[in-house]
N, C-alpha and C positions, 0 to 999 in steps of 0.2 A: 572175491571176486571168481574162484575158480568151483569154493563149494556152490556159490549162487548159480555158474553155469550148469553144476551137473545136476543140481535139483531144477533148474527150469529142465532141462534136457529131460529128466523123469517124467514131469509134468506134462510136457508135449508129446511123449512116447504114446500116450493117448490122447483119442480125439476128445480134446476139450469141449463144452458146448460154452463155456461162458465163463471168465475172470474177472476180478474185482480189484484194482491195486489201489491200496488205501494207508493211512497213516503216513502222511510227509514227514522226512527225514527232518526240515526244516521250513521256516516258514518261506522261505527266501525261491521252493519248488514253485513252480508254476500253477499246475494244476491240484485242485484238491484231491480227486479221486480220479479214477481210469478203468471205464469198463471197456473190455474185448468179450465181444460176442458170435458166435458160428452164426453165418447167413446163408442161405440159398437164394440164387438171383433166379430172374427167368428161364434161364435156360438149366436149372439144374444145378448150376457150377457152384459149390462151393469156396467161402472167402470170409474172412472175420472183418468185424466193423467194430472199428476203436472210436471210443467215447473220451475226450478230456473236458472235464467239468473244472469252469473258472468259480468263482463265488457268483458269476453272472452269465456266464455263456457256458456254450457246450460246441466242443469243435470235433468236426467228424475225418475220420480217413477211411480205407478201406485197402486189405491188405491180401495180398495171397496166401493160404495155408500156409504153404511151404517158408513163409516168412516169418512164420510165428514168432519162431526160438529166439530169433536173432532180435524180432521187434520188443519182446519182453524182457531180454538182456540188457537194452537201452533205455528201456521206461523205468524198469526196477535199480536197476544200482547206480548208489550213492543217492537215490532218492525216495524212496518207500521203506517202509517195513512191514509188511503184511504183502501176501498177496493170497487170494482164496478162489481156488480152481474146480470147477465140477464137470465130470465127465458122465457118461451117460450111468454107470454104475462105481463111479470112485470119488470121493470127497478129498480135496488136498486143502492144506494150511501152510503158510510157509511164512516164517517169520524168521526176521534179522534183527540181531540184540545190537545193542550202543555200537559195541566193540565189532560189529561186523560179523558176529557167529551166525548162521545159517540154520533154521531148525526146519524141518518138513514134518508136517504130519500127513498121514494119508490113511484113510479107512475106506470101507467097501459100501457103499449107498446106491439107495434106487434112483435114479434121478431122473427118470424116461419123464414124468412130468415136466421137468425143466427142458429135456432135450424137444418134446413136443411142441414146447411154448414159445421157444426160440427159433425155432423152424416157422411158426406160423407167420403169415402176412402181417405185421405193424404197423400202425401206425405212425405215421414221423410227426409229430407232434410240434408245432412251431415252441410253444412253454414245455419243455422238456423236466422229466424228472432228473433230481438233480439239481437242477435253477435254484439258486438263493434266491426268490422272488419274494419281496416283503409283503406286499398286499396277499399273496395266497396264503401265505404262512397266518396273516392276521384273520383273512378269512375262514382259516379253518381248514383250507383245501391241501397245503401242503404241511409237512412237521418241518421243525426247523432245519433238519439237514434237507429241504428239498424233496422230502420221498411223499408221493400220492395218498392221503389216507384212505381207506379203503370204502368206506362210507361215503367218502365225499368223490367217489371215480367220475359219476355221471355229469356232477357239477363243474369237476375238470376238465369233461368233455364238450359237456355246453361251452367253457369261456373257451376254450380252442378251437372249437366251431366257429364262433365270431372273430376271434383274432383273426384266421383262416380268409373269412371272406374281404377282412380288410386287408390283407396280405397280398389275396388275388389282383386286387386293386394297385396297392402301392407298388408292386413289383412291376407295373409295366412302365412306370418312369423313373428315372436317377434322381430323386429328390434328396436334396440338401436340408432345407427348410418347411416347414409345415405352419401357419396358425390352423388351431381346430378348436372350435367350441361347440362343448357339451351340455343340450339342453337339457334340463330336465335331470342334472346328474343322480340327484340324492344322496344318499349314506352306499351306497353300492361301492364295492371296492374296483370292478371293472374299469373306472375312470384311471386309477391307479394304473390298474394291470396294462393298458393301453399307453401309458406313458412309460412303461418299462418297456415296451416291446417297440416304442420307437426309438427311446433312447437309447436303451442296451442292446436291443438286437438288430434293429435298422441302422442303429449310428448317425437316425434323423435328427437335427436342431429343433426341439419343437417350441413353440409357444401354446401353450393351451389353457383352456377356460371353461372351468364348471360353472354352471348354470344352474338356480336353485331358490325356490320362494320363503325357505325354510332358515331365519337365521341361525338357529342351534344348527344346522344341519351344514352350514357353509363353514361357521367360526372353528367346527369339528374338524372338517376337510380342510382346512388351510393349517391347521397343527399338523395333520398328518400328515399331508406334502411336506412339512417342514420338518418333520422326524426322521421322512425318510430320504431328507436332501434333494427332493424334485424340485428346483430351483425354477424352473420355467412353466410349472403348474402352479395353479391359483385360483379359488374360488370365489365366486361374485355372487350377490343376491339380485335377484332379477326375473322378472315373469318375460315368457317368451314371446307374448303379442306384443310389448311394446320397448324391446331389447334394442336399444341403438349400438353399432359399432361400425366406426369410421375407416378402419383400417381391411387390409385385405383379408378376407378369409378362406383358405385352401380346402376347409373339410369341415363340415356340420355334422353332429351327432344326436339322433335322438333318440332314445329308449323307453319304451312304452310312456310318451307324453300321451296326456289322456283327452282322448277324442279331437276337437277341434285344435288344440294344442300341438297336433301334429301337422296339421298346416299351417297355421302361424309361423312353425321352425321349418317348412319345408318353404313359405313363402319368400324367411329372411334369407337362406342359403339360394334361392332362385336371384333376389333379389342385389345379392354380394355380391354373385357369377362365383359362387364355390364349384371350385376342382371337382370334388367328391360332396355326395349325402351318403347317411346311412342311417335309415330310421327303421324300428320297429315301432309301427302304432300299436296302440292301444286302445281300447274302447268306443268302438265305433258307432255312437247313437245317434250321429247324426243323419244317417241315411234310413235307418231304421223307425225314427219320429216321423219321418216324411214321407214313407214310402206309400206313393197312393198309385197303380198300377193300372194302364188306361185299357190295357187287355190280356194281360198276365196276371188275373186275380189270383190263381192259384198259388203265387208265391208266396202272398201275404193273408193267407186262406189260414196257415197255422203259425206259430208267435216263434218257435223256437227257427224254424225254417227261415222264415223273413229276418229273423236277425243275423244268422249265418250269413246269408247271401246277401244281408244290405251292409255286413261288415268286407265280404270280398270284395262288392261292387265299390265300396267306398276305396279301398287300395288300386282296385283297376283304375280308375276315376286319378286318382294322387298320379300313378305311373305314366299314363297319358298325358297328363297336365306336364308332368315333368320332363317326357319327350319334347310336348310344344312348346317347351321353354328351353330347348338346347340341349338336354339330358340321353345319352344311351341309361337306358330304365332297366332293370332287372327285376325282378321280385320270386325273392328265395324264400326257400321252406328256413326257418331258423327255428332253434329249441332256444325257449326262454332261460334264462341265468338263474333266475327264481322259482324253477320246477313248475312253470306252469305250464298248459297245454302249447301244443307245436305252435306257432304264430308265424306271419311274415315279416322277411326284411327285405325293405327298398332300398337296394344300392341302383344310384345313379352316381355319372362319371360326365363331366361337360365333355359335348365332343359338336363333330360338324355335322346336324341332323340337316334331314335336306327340306325345302318347302313343301314340298308332297307328303313327306313323310308328319310332318308336323301339324301339317291339313288335316290329315287323314285322321292323327291323334286326336282333335278338336272335335271334328264330326262325328268319331265315335263315342266321344264324351258327351255332346249335343243331344245324339239320338237316344242315350240312357236315360238323358235328364229328361226327354218329354217323354219318354215311357212311363217313366216313376216319379214325376214332379219331383223331382230332386235339386235344391240349389245349394251347391258344396260352395265351403267357407274358402278353401284354396282358390277355385276359379274365380270367383266375386274377389279377391282379393288381387288376383294377377291382372283382373282386368281393369279394376281401379287403377292400379299403377300402370296401366299400357307396356304391363310386360309379355304378353301374348295378345 
């Protein structure tokens, strides 16, 4: 114990930038590893952020600079065999033998790059490095140790962006249970990542159903869910257009449902009175084929302009129709998981929308329809079912 105290005192005598505590003494130690990183807050005050990693979660606490020595002694003693630390010009390597003997290696090194990196404003991702998230490992985004593979960092950020958009809505309420339908789930691992987020990070009990048209995809996804022990996630064969579900639905997710398949998914979500809707539309062809401007022919003069504007109009109409159906609706910029061009994500939540606001939303849709001779599928579906 005295040797350890002496070694840690020598380490913290310099301003260490980063510390990694690893190599558990035995399996009963709660955390797989611990990171301690020097930070600077908005008032230029220095502090240390302590990150403690279990298999599935990361726990954070902040400590004052003068608390570092005591904290390290408490964290390491009788729990870990190794501590690595870096100051701006020194690298430390502390190891503890099975018999408790302490060895401290110390060498001069230029760690200025590490120093600069640690003081940059870092993104506080929901899915953090160090978490053992099986879908991200199988997707090739994480190593088995939970480290982001450099070539997959963009995808890692994109997945986190999608989770953040959902989290912004989830944290508004104290949900204990959710029923979630994922239309057109495909063989993407994003559905599995979502399940992990809800169950392991938010501690919400979920029943999650993925729907797709391909039998081989459904079979494979169910096998993967079983392997991950995701007991309340299962996949069914079905078409968005005619899918029937009699129980309550809290959330509907639809990613890259092609053309009017998105409209059918939104229609079902509205019909079920889903609390939340998250949709990333794709291939908005319907308006492009219908567009015949009465007075704005310049819009249809150039094919590429018509295609892009009709896609934006499609999602504007969808947003307004959701609002007219009683949903607070936002259209957000979203980067596709598959590295395709930037896209739009529709986020809608059930809300108390005033009658005047609903009428205005519908009037705006009617004006656009008259000008361009559109016949929106979603509008027909909602009107035929007397939902608006």
